[in-house]
Backbone as ProteinMPNN parsed JSONL, in Angstrom:
{"seq_chain_A": "MSCLQGPGRFSLSEDEISSPFSGALDFRPQVCFNDVQVFGIAFHFFGILTSTMSNLSSPSGVKSLDKLVSIMECFSPDRPAWSLVALSTRLDIPKSSLHRYLNGLEHHGLLRRNADDGLWRLGYRLFVWGGLVPEIASLRDIANPIVRELVEATGETAFLTVYDKQEVMCVEKVESDHAVRMN", "coords_chain_A": {"N_chain_A": [[55.966, 134.369, 86.311], [54.685, 132.497, 89.087], [51.855, 131.35, 90.773], [50.22, 130.86, 93.925], [47.259, 129.256, 94.668], [44.649, 129.176, 96.888], [44.832, 126.588, 99.459], [47.765, 125.126, 98.896], [47.857, 124.834, 96.082], [49.138, 125.34, 92.759], [49.038, 127.933, 90.274], [49.166, 128.733, 87.032], [49.535, 131.332, 84.476], [46.941, 132.05, 82.174], [47.838, 131.667, 79.53], [49.828, 129.945, 79.931], [48.624, 127.598, 80.526], [47.82, 124.231, 79.591], [45.593, 122.544, 79.806], [42.443, 120.746, 79.474], [40.737, 122.361, 80.949], [41.251, 124.933, 80.524], [39.715, 127.212, 79.78], [38.179, 127.769, 82.036], [37.344, 130.159, 84.571], [38.957, 131.165, 87.697], [38.115, 132.725, 90.55], [39.403, 132.862, 93.029], [41.446, 134.203, 95.649], [44.903, 134.953, 94.989], [48.294, 134.26, 95.736], [51.232, 135.347, 94.647], [54.473, 134.545, 93.561], [57.963, 135.421, 92.665], [60.267, 133.982, 90.402], [62.604, 133.517, 91.841], [61.823, 133.485, 94.48], [60.259, 131.128, 94.358], [62.229, 129.224, 93.677], [63.624, 129.459, 96.045], [61.769, 128.561, 97.858], [61.365, 125.929, 97.067], [64.011, 124.901, 97.367], [64.275, 125.079, 100.174], [62.218, 123.223, 100.97], [63.347, 120.912, 99.589], [65.702, 120.574, 101.132], [64.458, 120.042, 103.64], [63.18, 117.622, 102.907], [65.412, 115.961, 102.118], [66.766, 115.833, 104.456], [64.993, 114.555, 106.063], [64.933, 112.165, 104.555], [67.472, 111.177, 104.782], [67.489, 110.601, 107.422], [65.696, 108.432, 107.418], [67.114, 106.663, 105.942], [68.922, 105.625, 107.763], [69.231, 102.777, 109.712], [67.826, 102.781, 112.333], [66.787, 105.171, 112.485], [68.046, 106.953, 114.024], [70.814, 108.489, 113.838], [73.18, 108.725, 115.438], [72.902, 106.7, 117.307], [72.95, 104.526, 115.601], [75.64, 104.702, 114.726], [77.014, 104.165, 117.06], [76.181, 101.449, 117.466], [77.33, 100.361, 115.168], [79.979, 100.798, 115.762], [80.322, 98.941, 118.1], [79.591, 96.635, 116.891], [81.844, 95.878, 115.515], [83.571, 94.549, 117.041], [84.479, 91.218, 117.7], [85.002, 87.606, 118.102], [86.968, 86.978, 116.387], [88.258, 89.397, 116.175], [88.97, 90.869, 118.685], [89.994, 93.211, 119.669], [90.751, 96.663, 118.921], [92.518, 99.358, 117.368], [92.324, 103.025, 117.569], [92.831, 104.108, 114.966], [92.488, 101.964, 113.279], [89.867, 101.291, 113.731], [88.59, 103.756, 112.82], [89.359, 103.797, 110.072], [88.053, 101.335, 109.259], [85.277, 101.928, 109.77], [85.035, 104.35, 108.529], [84.849, 106.824, 109.838], [85.751, 109.987, 111.141], [88.729, 110.256, 113.009], [88.778, 112.06, 115.208], [85.931, 112.299, 115.77], [85.245, 109.652, 116.248], [86.854, 109.036, 118.454], [85.564, 110.531, 120.503], [83.08, 109.09, 120.523], [84.118, 106.693, 121.457], [85.224, 107.274, 123.873], [82.908, 108.005, 125.22], [81.4, 105.602, 125.25], [83.246, 104.184, 126.767], [83.085, 105.495, 129.248], [80.545, 104.66, 129.997], [81.1, 102.038, 130.458], [80.813, 100.28, 128.418], [82.957, 99.825, 126.675], [86.351, 99.408, 126.94], [89.648, 100.688, 127.373], [92.779, 99.335, 126.874], [95.424, 99.893, 128.879], [98.121, 99.036, 128.565], [98.495, 98.309, 125.73], [96.973, 100.313, 124.413], [94.693, 99.582, 123.021], [91.179, 99.139, 122.121], [88.653, 97.379, 123.776], [85.704, 95.256, 124.343], [83.676, 96.145, 127.155], [83.022, 95.449, 130.662], [80.483, 95.889, 131.482], [78.797, 94.995, 129.508], [79.04, 92.216, 129.828], [77.686, 91.884, 132.303], [75.065, 92.808, 131.667], [74.593, 90.826, 129.582], [74.332, 88.519, 131.216], [71.86, 88.932, 132.346], [69.995, 88.354, 130.406], [69.137, 85.367, 130.275], [67.599, 85.366, 132.42], [65.548, 87.121, 131.936], [64.365, 86.368, 129.447], [63.359, 83.592, 127.507], [65.063, 81.037, 125.564], [63.316, 80.59, 123.405], [61.82, 82.878, 123.144], [63.935, 84.68, 122.489], [64.898, 83.619, 120.114], [62.676, 83.506, 118.483], [61.955, 85.866, 116.812], [64.146, 85.81, 114.956], [63.88, 83.309, 113.729], [61.411, 83.626, 112.415], [62.229, 85.671, 110.697], [63.871, 84.14, 109.073], [62.203, 82.367, 107.919], [60.774, 84.212, 106.373], [62.745, 85.215, 104.743], [63.563, 82.804, 103.265], [61.067, 81.516, 102.556], [60.306, 79.144, 103.334], [59.455, 76.503, 105.804], [60.771, 76.746, 109.153], [62.783, 75.567, 111.692], [63.528, 75.627, 115.265], [65.747, 74.019, 117.057], [67.086, 72.149, 119.869], [69.919, 70.459, 121.209], [69.935, 67.825, 123.426], [71.227, 65.675, 125.658], [71.848, 63.581, 123.691], [69.718, 63.842, 121.968], [67.581, 65.515, 119.745], [65.551, 68.2, 120.204], [62.68, 69.721, 119.303], [62.069, 73.136, 119.626], [60.792, 75.341, 118.735], [58.59, 76.021, 115.99], [58.127, 77.506, 112.827], [55.958, 78.128, 110.46], [55.872, 78.151, 106.931], [54.084, 79.848, 104.199], [53.428, 77.898, 102.409], [51.602, 75.102, 101.097], [52.102, 72.503, 101.828], [52.665, 70.904, 104.816], [54.617, 70.199, 107.791], [54.622, 67.704, 110.361]], "CA_chain_A": [[55.639, 134.387, 87.721], [53.97, 131.412, 89.503], [51.003, 131.881, 91.868], [49.695, 129.805, 94.7], [45.758, 129.446, 94.903], [44.038, 128.331, 97.93], [45.705, 125.847, 100.284], [48.728, 124.234, 98.241], [47.833, 124.57, 94.476], [49.958, 126.278, 91.964], [48.316, 128.286, 89.191], [49.834, 129.346, 86.004], [48.648, 132.266, 83.862], [46.043, 131.394, 81.037], [48.578, 131.388, 78.388], [50.734, 128.817, 80.229], [47.879, 126.317, 80.791], [47.487, 123.444, 78.479], [44.682, 121.564, 80.2], [41.067, 120.916, 79.005], [39.967, 123.326, 81.7], [41.94, 126.236, 80.457], [38.718, 128.264, 79.823], [37.446, 128.002, 83.323], [37.979, 131.242, 85.384], [38.964, 130.951, 88.904], [38.17, 133.936, 91.227], [39.996, 132.816, 94.368], [42.593, 135.06, 95.839], [46.251, 134.373, 94.667], [49.512, 134.796, 96.334], [52.184, 135.231, 93.592], [55.893, 134.521, 93.805], [58.638, 135.423, 91.447], [61.096, 132.731, 90.147], [63.736, 133.454, 92.838], [61.227, 132.99, 95.563], [59.9, 129.794, 94.097], [63.436, 128.392, 93.87], [63.965, 129.52, 97.484], [60.797, 127.735, 98.589], [61.628, 124.457, 96.674], [65.208, 124.608, 97.892], [63.928, 124.805, 101.538], [61.575, 121.871, 100.982], [64.244, 119.911, 99.289], [66.386, 120.377, 102.361], [63.716, 119.215, 104.598], [62.996, 116.19, 102.426], [66.733, 115.305, 102.114], [67.189, 115.511, 105.879], [64.161, 113.402, 106.438], [65.262, 110.878, 103.929], [68.734, 110.641, 105.298], [67.159, 109.798, 108.749], [64.871, 107.223, 107.18], [67.998, 105.674, 105.438], [69.501, 105.045, 108.88], [68.391, 101.694, 110.137], [66.862, 103.012, 113.434], [66.27, 106.629, 112.376], [68.793, 107.675, 114.837], [72.128, 108.294, 113.346], [74.227, 108.512, 116.445], [72.747, 105.283, 117.902], [73.515, 103.566, 114.565], [77.017, 104.776, 114.69], [77.491, 103.509, 118.272], [76.045, 100.102, 117.239], [78.316, 99.878, 114.271], [81.303, 100.543, 116.56], [80.081, 97.836, 118.847], [79.531, 95.333, 116.052], [83.195, 95.613, 114.989], [84.208, 93.597, 117.981], [84.206, 89.753, 117.449], [86.073, 86.587, 118.606], [88.209, 87.04, 115.486], [88.973, 90.642, 116.356], [88.332, 91.422, 120.014], [90.595, 94.543, 120.094], [90.893, 97.645, 117.856], [93.141, 100.581, 117.592], [91.598, 103.974, 116.969], [93.189, 104.338, 113.553], [91.846, 100.726, 112.479], [88.331, 101.408, 113.755], [88.387, 104.887, 112.067], [89.359, 103.26, 108.69], [87.07, 100.372, 109.025], [83.949, 102.588, 109.865], [84.887, 105.55, 107.752], [84.491, 107.854, 110.776], [86.904, 110.716, 111.427], [89.237, 109.846, 114.353], [88.198, 112.844, 116.255], [84.511, 111.993, 116.083], [85.268, 108.223, 116.779], [87.437, 109.209, 119.837], [84.542, 110.891, 121.445], [82.261, 108.008, 120.81], [84.837, 105.551, 122.175], [85.32, 107.715, 125.335], [81.572, 107.91, 125.814], [81.184, 104.124, 125.493], [84.176, 103.777, 127.895], [82.481, 106.167, 130.424], [79.462, 103.791, 130.38], [81.415, 100.662, 130.742], [80.573, 99.249, 127.265], [84.22, 99.634, 126.055], [87.608, 99.724, 127.931], [90.918, 100.937, 126.62], [93.78, 98.693, 127.53], [96.581, 100.85, 129.32], [99.399, 98.52, 128.039], [98.65, 98.413, 124.353], [96.038, 101.236, 123.836], [93.551, 98.951, 122.143], [89.885, 99.101, 122.694], [88.03, 96.123, 123.856], [84.435, 95.357, 124.999], [83.487, 96.47, 128.487], [82.488, 94.468, 131.561], [79.008, 96.211, 131.613], [78.167, 94.116, 128.503], [79.021, 90.805, 130.524], [76.572, 92.083, 133.249], [73.85, 92.766, 130.749], [74.504, 89.518, 128.948], [73.934, 87.73, 132.268], [70.479, 89.242, 132.57], [69.237, 87.798, 129.398], [68.435, 84.233, 130.459], [66.694, 85.494, 133.555], [64.311, 87.819, 131.458], [63.77, 85.849, 128.22], [63.607, 82.093, 127.189], [65.64, 80.839, 124.364], [62.287, 80.635, 122.49], [61.511, 84.202, 123.069], [65.006, 85.284, 121.926], [65.145, 83.14, 118.725], [61.45, 83.636, 117.61], [62.008, 86.816, 115.637], [65.287, 85.4, 114.017], [63.345, 82.192, 112.974], [60.501, 84.345, 111.633], [62.893, 86.308, 109.667], [64.388, 83.113, 108.321], [60.97, 81.931, 107.254], [60.323, 85.338, 105.389], [63.714, 85.057, 103.622], [63.578, 81.527, 102.561], [59.79, 81.08, 102.196], [60.247, 77.696, 103.876], [59.275, 76.437, 107.268], [61.968, 76.817, 109.937], [62.551, 74.877, 113.045], [64.474, 75.974, 116.186], [66.039, 72.838, 117.898], [68.233, 72.06, 120.734], [70.459, 69.08, 121.376], [70.03, 67.588, 124.744], [71.45, 64.206, 125.948], [71.924, 62.788, 122.535], [68.276, 63.901, 121.523], [67.148, 66.818, 119.19], [64.126, 68.552, 120.564], [62.095, 71.098, 118.598], [61.685, 74.163, 120.587], [60.037, 76.349, 118.041], [58.392, 75.804, 114.667], [57.443, 78.747, 112.287], [55.678, 77.571, 109.246], [55.841, 79.068, 105.821], [52.763, 79.968, 103.519], [53.279, 76.769, 101.521], [50.345, 74.33, 101.426], [52.61, 71.39, 102.555], [53.037, 71.184, 106.274], [55.334, 69.17, 108.394], [54.377, 67.518, 111.683]], "C_chain_A": [[54.629, 133.296, 87.958], [52.993, 131.915, 90.695], [50.431, 130.624, 92.516], [48.203, 130.129, 95.01], [45.361, 128.521, 96.048], [45.137, 127.532, 98.66], [46.598, 124.784, 99.318], [48.539, 124.054, 96.799], [48.549, 125.797, 93.776], [48.967, 126.58, 90.765], [49.085, 129.058, 88.261], [48.922, 130.324, 85.157], [47.96, 131.532, 82.619], [46.82, 130.883, 79.929], [49.615, 130.149, 78.617], [49.916, 127.478, 80.48], [47.609, 125.652, 79.559], [46.516, 122.363, 78.869], [43.36, 121.778, 79.451], [40.313, 121.9, 79.679], [40.567, 124.746, 81.469], [40.907, 127.503, 80.305], [37.958, 128.597, 81.028], [38.2, 129.161, 84.078], [37.942, 130.843, 86.811], [39.218, 132.278, 89.726], [38.787, 133.905, 92.671], [41.23, 133.605, 94.541], [43.967, 134.308, 95.456], [47.356, 135.071, 95.315], [50.568, 134.471, 95.038], [53.631, 135.325, 94.183], [56.688, 134.695, 92.545], [59.549, 134.075, 91.386], [62.179, 132.497, 91.253], [63.107, 132.888, 94.235], [60.712, 131.486, 95.551], [61.01, 128.861, 94.28], [63.686, 128.344, 95.357], [63.232, 128.532, 98.275], [61.183, 126.172, 98.303], [62.993, 124.123, 97.242], [65.139, 124.265, 99.276], [63.248, 123.511, 101.693], [62.401, 120.686, 100.694], [65.16, 119.599, 100.494], [65.712, 119.638, 103.495], [63.603, 117.759, 104.141], [64.324, 115.525, 102.41], [67.109, 114.992, 103.537], [66.333, 114.465, 106.44], [64.493, 112.148, 105.851], [66.5, 110.224, 104.458], [68.446, 109.88, 106.637], [66.588, 108.48, 108.578], [66.075, 106.145, 106.649], [68.868, 104.997, 106.594], [68.739, 103.958, 109.519], [67.404, 102.014, 111.348], [66.328, 104.441, 113.244], [66.974, 107.489, 113.3], [70.313, 107.587, 114.604], [73.241, 108.041, 114.333], [74.12, 107.071, 117.02], [73.228, 104.392, 116.787], [75.023, 103.544, 114.613], [77.586, 103.986, 115.935], [77.31, 101.975, 118.011], [77.018, 99.542, 116.273], [79.736, 99.713, 114.783], [81.295, 99.217, 117.372], [80.225, 96.45, 118.082], [80.838, 94.978, 115.346], [83.878, 94.563, 115.737], [83.655, 92.108, 117.73], [85.241, 88.882, 118.067], [87.282, 86.668, 117.601], [88.875, 88.217, 115.593], [88.357, 91.347, 117.498], [88.929, 92.736, 120.329], [90.918, 95.42, 118.846], [91.676, 98.855, 118.343], [92.123, 101.633, 117.014], [91.714, 104.274, 115.491], [92.433, 103.147, 112.742], [90.373, 100.847, 112.512], [87.819, 102.642, 112.855], [88.305, 104.503, 110.551], [88.301, 102.211, 108.383], [85.636, 101.041, 108.877], [83.961, 103.842, 108.944], [84.457, 106.744, 108.501], [85.706, 108.685, 111.062], [87.382, 110.337, 112.806], [88.863, 110.668, 115.41], [86.829, 112.464, 116.734], [84.524, 110.602, 116.758], [85.926, 108.288, 118.072], [86.333, 109.53, 120.796], [83.44, 109.844, 121.593], [82.852, 106.918, 121.693], [84.938, 105.947, 123.679], [83.922, 107.71, 125.903], [81.163, 106.449, 126.098], [81.927, 103.637, 126.59], [83.545, 104.306, 129.235], [81.36, 105.275, 130.944], [79.8, 102.415, 130.634], [81.267, 99.66, 129.588], [81.891, 98.968, 126.512], [85.324, 99.941, 127.165], [88.775, 99.781, 127.073], [92.021, 100.385, 127.4], [94.952, 99.64, 127.725], [97.95, 100.349, 128.654], [99.418, 98.662, 126.572], [97.759, 99.433, 123.604], [94.956, 100.704, 123.03], [92.331, 99.003, 122.876], [89.353, 97.745, 122.619], [86.556, 96.298, 124.409], [84.569, 95.43, 126.561], [82.844, 95.388, 129.41], [81.034, 94.777, 131.751], [78.187, 95.215, 130.601], [77.985, 92.666, 129.078], [77.779, 90.792, 131.486], [75.13, 92.118, 132.475], [73.545, 91.346, 130.105], [73.89, 88.607, 129.968], [72.461, 87.862, 132.6], [69.606, 88.508, 131.616], [68.485, 86.481, 129.721], [67.358, 84.307, 131.595], [65.327, 86.391, 133.038], [63.657, 87.238, 130.131], [64.167, 84.257, 128.134], [64.364, 82.066, 125.855], [64.516, 80.96, 123.215], [61.995, 82.13, 122.22], [62.638, 85.076, 122.267], [65.071, 84.9, 120.454], [63.863, 83.338, 117.823], [61.58, 84.606, 116.443], [63.097, 86.497, 114.584], [64.581, 84.284, 113.112], [62.275, 82.757, 111.998], [61.142, 84.984, 110.442], [63.526, 85.337, 108.666], [63.314, 82.515, 107.468], [60.716, 82.859, 105.953], [61.439, 85.295, 104.269], [63.752, 84.045, 102.8], [62.178, 81.138, 101.923], [59.533, 79.602, 102.557], [60.075, 77.744, 105.435], [60.612, 76.087, 107.973], [61.728, 76.145, 111.322], [63.84, 75.422, 114.098], [64.67, 74.617, 117.16], [67.185, 72.932, 118.822], [68.534, 70.674, 121.023], [70.598, 68.843, 122.872], [70.046, 66.107, 124.891], [71.165, 63.325, 124.819], [70.456, 62.869, 121.834], [68.241, 65.292, 120.788], [65.777, 67.086, 119.49], [63.804, 69.756, 119.839], [61.491, 71.988, 119.612], [60.721, 75.016, 119.977], [59.808, 75.913, 116.583], [57.648, 77.003, 114.056], [57.072, 78.166, 110.863], [55.516, 78.622, 108.122], [54.348, 79.096, 105.151], [52.532, 78.822, 102.641], [52.194, 75.9, 101.888], [50.846, 73.043, 102.172], [53.158, 71.647, 103.95], [53.685, 69.942, 106.808], [54.937, 69.025, 109.815], [55.337, 66.796, 112.499]], "O_chain_A": [[53.746, 133.132, 87.116], [53.357, 132.798, 91.471], [50.193, 129.58, 91.91], [47.925, 131.19, 95.568], [45.685, 127.336, 96.131], [46.313, 127.83, 98.452], [46.11, 123.69, 99.032], [49.086, 123.079, 96.283], [48.52, 126.964, 94.168], [48.213, 125.719, 90.312], [49.671, 130.054, 88.684], [47.702, 130.157, 85.13], [48.446, 130.503, 82.151], [46.549, 129.803, 79.405], [50.121, 129.504, 77.698], [50.496, 126.402, 80.62], [47.228, 126.267, 78.563], [46.601, 121.284, 78.284], [43.149, 122.838, 78.862], [39.295, 122.34, 79.145], [40.317, 125.643, 82.275], [41.233, 128.636, 80.658], [37.193, 129.56, 81.076], [39.424, 129.169, 84.211], [36.964, 130.204, 87.198], [40.293, 132.874, 89.652], [38.659, 134.879, 93.412], [42.03, 133.672, 93.608], [44.053, 133.094, 95.64], [47.381, 136.295, 95.44], [50.61, 133.342, 94.547], [53.918, 136.06, 95.127], [56.273, 134.244, 91.477], [59.499, 133.227, 92.277], [62.575, 131.361, 91.512], [63.672, 132.067, 94.957], [60.74, 130.76, 96.545], [60.862, 127.825, 94.928], [63.943, 127.265, 95.891], [63.738, 127.807, 99.132], [61.281, 125.338, 99.203], [63.117, 122.959, 97.624], [65.792, 123.308, 99.694], [63.684, 122.715, 102.524], [62.294, 119.633, 101.323], [65.352, 118.427, 100.817], [66.273, 118.781, 104.178], [63.89, 116.819, 104.883], [64.281, 114.344, 102.752], [67.726, 113.958, 103.792], [66.782, 113.589, 107.18], [64.38, 111.109, 106.502], [66.623, 109.005, 104.582], [68.979, 108.815, 106.948], [66.836, 107.534, 109.326], [65.985, 104.944, 106.908], [69.455, 103.936, 106.385], [67.588, 104.209, 109.876], [66.268, 101.539, 111.34], [65.375, 104.791, 113.941], [66.621, 108.661, 113.429], [70.984, 106.7, 115.13], [74.137, 107.234, 114.086], [75.112, 106.362, 117.181], [73.959, 103.46, 117.122], [75.629, 102.475, 114.546], [78.548, 103.231, 115.797], [78.245, 101.235, 118.321], [77.51, 98.427, 116.446], [80.521, 98.831, 114.434], [82.259, 98.458, 117.278], [80.792, 95.44, 118.498], [80.948, 93.948, 114.68], [84.657, 93.776, 115.199], [82.45, 91.908, 117.579], [86.274, 89.375, 118.521], [88.436, 86.447, 117.97], [90.034, 88.26, 115.18], [87.47, 92.197, 117.411], [88.413, 93.396, 121.231], [91.326, 94.881, 117.817], [91.556, 99.316, 119.479], [91.259, 101.329, 116.192], [90.733, 104.663, 114.857], [91.85, 103.378, 111.683], [89.677, 100.573, 111.535], [86.762, 102.552, 112.23], [87.34, 104.832, 109.862], [87.714, 102.238, 107.301], [84.903, 100.717, 107.942], [82.877, 104.332, 108.627], [83.785, 107.616, 107.951], [86.749, 108.054, 111.234], [86.565, 110.112, 113.699], [88.613, 110.159, 116.502], [86.582, 112.322, 117.932], [83.847, 110.423, 117.771], [85.488, 107.482, 118.893], [86.182, 108.855, 121.814], [82.895, 109.704, 122.688], [82.184, 106.323, 122.538], [84.773, 105.131, 124.585], [83.795, 107.399, 127.087], [80.611, 106.169, 127.163], [81.448, 102.788, 127.342], [83.509, 103.577, 130.226], [81.202, 105.121, 132.155], [78.928, 101.626, 130.997], [81.524, 98.461, 129.702], [81.962, 97.982, 125.779], [85.103, 100.657, 128.141], [88.905, 99.005, 126.126], [92.262, 100.858, 128.51], [95.441, 100.163, 126.723], [98.785, 101.16, 128.253], [100.44, 99.177, 126.118], [97.745, 99.465, 122.374], [94.314, 101.497, 122.343], [92.328, 98.928, 124.104], [89.515, 97.022, 121.636], [86.218, 97.381, 124.888], [85.47, 94.838, 127.154], [82.172, 94.491, 128.9], [80.341, 93.865, 132.203], [77.09, 94.741, 130.894], [76.968, 92.008, 128.859], [76.971, 89.864, 131.484], [74.201, 91.387, 132.822], [72.428, 90.828, 130.119], [72.933, 87.921, 129.607], [71.88, 86.907, 133.115], [68.527, 88.064, 132.009], [67.279, 86.437, 129.476], [66.43, 83.506, 131.707], [64.254, 86.35, 133.639], [62.535, 87.603, 129.781], [65.184, 83.804, 128.659], [64.284, 83.032, 125.096], [64.857, 81.428, 122.128], [61.946, 82.525, 121.056], [62.324, 86.009, 121.528], [65.28, 85.773, 119.612], [63.953, 83.336, 116.595], [61.363, 84.262, 115.281], [62.955, 86.893, 113.427], [64.69, 84.336, 111.887], [62.271, 82.36, 110.833], [60.663, 84.86, 109.315], [63.696, 85.699, 107.502], [63.586, 82.183, 106.315], [60.512, 82.442, 104.813], [61.149, 85.331, 103.074], [63.964, 84.257, 101.606], [62.145, 80.503, 100.869], [58.597, 78.971, 102.067], [60.413, 78.67, 106.172], [61.425, 75.295, 107.496], [60.663, 76.186, 111.938], [64.982, 75.581, 113.668], [63.774, 74.26, 117.925], [68.135, 73.685, 118.608], [67.668, 69.802, 121.094], [71.315, 69.589, 123.538], [69.181, 65.366, 124.425], [70.346, 62.411, 124.919], [70.097, 61.91, 121.152], [68.909, 66.198, 121.287], [64.883, 66.33, 119.109], [64.579, 70.709, 119.769], [60.557, 71.649, 120.339], [59.804, 75.441, 120.681], [60.768, 75.458, 115.96], [56.676, 77.487, 114.636], [57.994, 77.743, 110.165], [55.102, 79.762, 108.332], [53.489, 78.348, 105.618], [51.427, 78.747, 102.103], [51.83, 75.953, 103.063], [50.135, 72.532, 103.038], [54.006, 72.512, 104.175], [53.398, 68.819, 106.394], [54.881, 70.034, 110.518], [55.122, 66.623, 113.698]]}, "name": "protein", "num_of_chains": 1, "seq": "MSCLQGPGRFSLSEDEISSPFSGALDFRPQVCFNDVQVFGIAFHFFGILTSTMSNLSSPSGVKSLDKLVSIMECFSPDRPAWSLVALSTRLDIPKSSLHRYLNGLEHHGLLRRNADDGLWRLGYRLFVWGGLVPEIASLRDIANPIVRELVEATGETAFLTVYDKQEVMCVEKVESDHAVRMN"}
């Protein structure tokens, strides 16, 4: 039998203790559990822990959002259209679940299903949102986090440059922690 003493401490009977303090007596009230109850409590906390850990393993902590983004990221200039079966295979998502996601994305204008071939393509709402980006952020604002990530990954100084009228102009410079600096 295991016993819980005070807030959150387990106590074993004196014959189970192998610590230098085994002779000390503790007169705090004890709540005792049998082995089945201890297993049940441990199993419950393990369930909470694994549930929490699985959410932490998802990039954003929101699994459904991560699935939607993974669907959207499948579309590229090399592969602008997908069938339900091909997407399901690629993403390892059951067709029934994927179909609900695709219909939801279509409802919001993020995807569209071509009536002729039944393939899924990016929707026009993305074009509208993409058009807003230059109005709300400069190239420097957009690229800065990416340039910083590059510096962290390589440990080297990184430059964001643009080519304009046969000249290369430095728009952003993020320096590494190295002692040698470039000007």
